[in-house]
N, C-alpha and C positions, 0 to 999 in steps of 0.2 A: 504494499499500499504507499509506503514512503518513497517508493520510486515512482510511482505515479501521481502523488500529489505533494504538494510543498506544505509543511505545517510549520508553525500556525499559518492558517489560510483557509479558503472556502472549500467545502466539501460537497459533492453533490449528491443528492438520492433522489429516484424518481419513485414515486407511488401510484398505484392505481386503484382507484376505487368505484363502486357505483356512483352514479349521479346523484347525489344526496346534497341538498345546500346545508345541513346541519353537519356533514362530516367537515367541511371546510373550517367552521367554527370550532370544532372539537381538537382538528388539527392544527388550527393556528394557536388555540389556547393551549396545548400539549407542548407547542414548541416554546411560547414565550416562558412557561415553566422552567423547561428542559434547559434552554439557552441562557436562562438566566441573566439575560441584558447583553449577551452577546448578540450580534446582527445575524439575521438570516432574511431570506427572499423566498415566496411561494409564487410560481407562476401556474396557473390554471390552463387547461387543455381538455375541449370535450371531444368525444368520439364522435365520427362521422353520424352516428345513429343517436347520439345523445343519451346512450344506455349507461356509459363509462366516461370516467374523467381523469385525467393524468394530473399529477401534480409535480414539478420539477421544483425542488428544494434545494437551496444552497444555503449551508449552515458555516459561519465562522468558528472553525475549532482550533484548538491550541496544540492537538498531536492526535497521531493515529489510533490511541486508544480511547481518547475522546469521542472521534470519529465512530468508531466501532460500538461504543456506548450509546451514541446517537443512534445508530441503525437499531441497535437490540430494542431501544426503548420505542422508536416509531414502529417497528415489526409487532409489538404488542397491542397497539391501538385497535378499537373496534372497526371494522368496515374494510381494512385493508385486503385488497384482493390479490395485489403482487406488488413487490418492491424491487428494485434495483438498485 
């Protein structure tokens, strides 16, 4: 991981979920809590039939260990269908 990303720095994660407006609110609140003031961005993109939505998330993390902790945290959220 450290060969592919520079730390500290931005770490990208992509999440796929059903198109549910409540999910974004939960995702945003969870990231606000977990990042504890560290910056992040979320970019949404609906599927062509609007059944699913992808979220490209960029988290500022201090190390590869923190990046892995964030991945594990996000994987535990209800509603996630797949994570890259």
